N, C-alpha and C positions, 0 to 999 in steps of 0.2 A: 504493500500500500504506500510505497514510498516514491512514486513516479511523478509527482504533480509539480514540483517547484523550479525545475532547470531545463524544460524542454526547449526553450530557445536557444540555450547553448549547445544542447544536443543537435538541434537543427544546423547551427552553424558548423559543428563538427561533421555531420553527416554530409554537408555540402563539400567540405574540403576533403572528406575521404572518397566520395563517390564521383564527384564532378560529373554529374548526369542527372537528367530529369527523372522524377519518380512516377510510375505509372500506378494509378490508384486502382486497386482491385475490390470488387464488391462480393460479399459472401452472403448467400442465402441464409435468413435467419433460423435458428433452431427451432425445433417443434417441441423439444422436451429435454428435460436433464434430471438426472438423479443426484440428490443431496447426499451428504453423509447419514448413513443409518443411525437411528436413535434407539438403542436397546433392542435392536432386531427388527425394528419398524422400518419399512421401506418409504423413504421420503423422497418426493420430487415434484416436477410440475410439468404439464403439457398444454399445448394451445395450438390453434390454427392461425398463422399469421394473416392469412386472407380474411379471417372472421375473428378479429382480435379479442371481442368481448363475449364470444360464445363459448360455453361450456362444452368441451369435448371429452369423449371417452378415450381413455389410454389403454394400450394392450401391454401388460408386463408379463414376462416369462422369467422363471427361474429353472436354470438348466444344470444338470449334474456335469461338471467338466469331464470327468473320467469316462462317463458312460454316453454323454451328449443326449441324455434322456430330459424331456421337459417334465418336471416333477410338479410345478404349479403354474397355473395361469390366472391372471386377475384382469378384470376389465373396469376399473374404477372411473367414475367420472371426476375430471379434475376441476373441482369447484371450490376449494378452500382459498380464502382470502389470505394473500401474503403482501405485506406492505413492500418488501423488497422487490417483488416482481412489478407491482405498480410503478415504483420509482425507477426501474430500469427499462420501461416501455413494453413490459409483457402484458399487453391489453389492460384490462381493469384491475389486474392483481388476482383475480378469482380463478385461478388455474393450478392451485396446488393440490396435492394428494398425499395421503398416507395409507400404507397397507400393512395391516397386522399379519405377520408370517409366523407359522408354527414351525420353527426350526427343529424343535425337539421331536417332531414327528419324522424327520429325516435321518438317514445314516450318516456317520462321520464322511466328511469330504469337502471339496471346494465346489461352490455353486455360483454360476454367472447369472446376474440379473440384467435383462434387457427390456428396453421399452420401445413403443411406437405409437405414433398418432397417425391414423389413416394410411398406414404403410410406411410411414417415413420414421427412421430410426432416431432414437434420442442422441443428443450430442456425446454422450459418454454411456459406459456400463458400469455396473458395480459387482462385487463379488463378496461371498460370504464363506468363511472357513469354519468348519465345525469339527470338533473333537481334535485329534492329534494334528490336523492340519492347520488349526487355528494358532499360528505362530505369532508372536509380537509383531505389530505393524512395521516397525522399523526393521526388524530381521527380515521379514518378507521383502522389503524394498532392496535392501543391501544384497540378499542373496539371489533374488530374481532378476534383477537388471543384467549383471554380467552375462547370464545365461542366454538373453535374447538380443544382446547388443553385439553388432559386428562393426566395430569402430574403435578409435582410440580414446582412452579415458582422459578427460581434462582435469581430472581431480574432483575434490569435494567442493561444492558451492553451498552457500546459503541461499535457500529458495524461499520467497514469500509470494503472496497473492495480491492482485489488484484488479479493480473493475473500472467501468466508466463513470461511476458516481463522482460528484464534486469532491468528496473526501479523499478519494484515491487519486483523481486525475485532474483536480482543479477545474479550469474552464475548457480542458480539451476534450472531455467526454470521449466518444468513439472516434477518436483520431490518434494516429501514432506519429512519431517523429520522422518516419520514412514516408508517410502518406497513405500507407497500407491500412485498410479496414481491419481492426483487430478481431480475431475469432478465438473462442475458447477451444482448448486442445490443440492450439496451433501457435498463438503469438506469445513470444515473451520479450521483456525488456531487459536490456543487458547494457553493461559499459562497453561501448564500442571500441575502446582502446584495448579491451582484453578479448571480446568476442565481436568480430566484425558483422555489420549487418548483412542479413542474407544467409548467415550460418545456420545449418540445420543441427539440432541438438536432440539426443535422446535422454529423457528424464523419466525414470520410474517407468519405462516401457512405452511411452508416448514421444513421438517425435514433433518437436517445436521448431519454429523458424524465429531467428532474432530480427524483429521489425520494430523494436521501440527502445526507448532509454528513459531515465528518469533522474531526477536531482538526487535520490537517495540510493540509486543503484550504482554502487562503486566497486571496482575490483571483482573479487569472485562472489558476486551477488546476482542472482537472476530473479526477476519479477514475472510471476506466471499470470496471464490474463484470464479472468473469469467473467461471465456474464453478469453475475449478481454480487452484491457485496457480502451477502452471508456465505457464498461459496469462498470468496476470497479470504474471509475471516476464518473459515474452517481449514483453510491450508495452513495458516499459522506461519511460524518460521521453522524450517527444518534444514539439516545438513544432508545433503544428497549427492551422490556421485553422478557426474554428468559426462555424457559420451559424445564424441563428434561423429556425425552420421555422413558417410562419404557422398 
């Protein structure tokens, strides 16, 4: 959440580094997103951007990763009001949902949680580990990342989260220092003296692109873009190994 106060400096630095014009790309808005689970309750939001104030049903599946079997399906109406959604332009904010999941009825293992609105996938997935698979979160990240990454380690960075709200981004909102439209699970803010713009990075299994900078993003610090302030807050501050993607 440290991106907001020195973007003009970053723009000047970007111009010096790139010496070329920036083409603005536009991303399709997400139709849904899973937030961090709360004591086993699946939490998220879903909407239809073309009908921004309409309550829509979401389709949530829970799949056993080992067997690929869908063990549960849910079709809740996304109708719960959330102030953070309204503040970030997600319709009238009445697009949240909460699903109570009976994890005790399932055998030990790792489960993938996926969502759709009208056949369009959510912007992320969730996972739940039960029994012996339920390792501490930090250990999962540290052990899983090297196994799936094919690239050079850049070392351990501090990662934080930010969003387009005034608190995180000042008056910039949904604008980055390179001119790209930020997207969750894609955009990160970096110190361009450490990581050049356009660099692709693997962080905890997700590939991001360095498209932004910020006054508080210095040295080995990466700010990860989220669509809502609650998601950025949930990220907190973490120490994470970062990999360069060829």
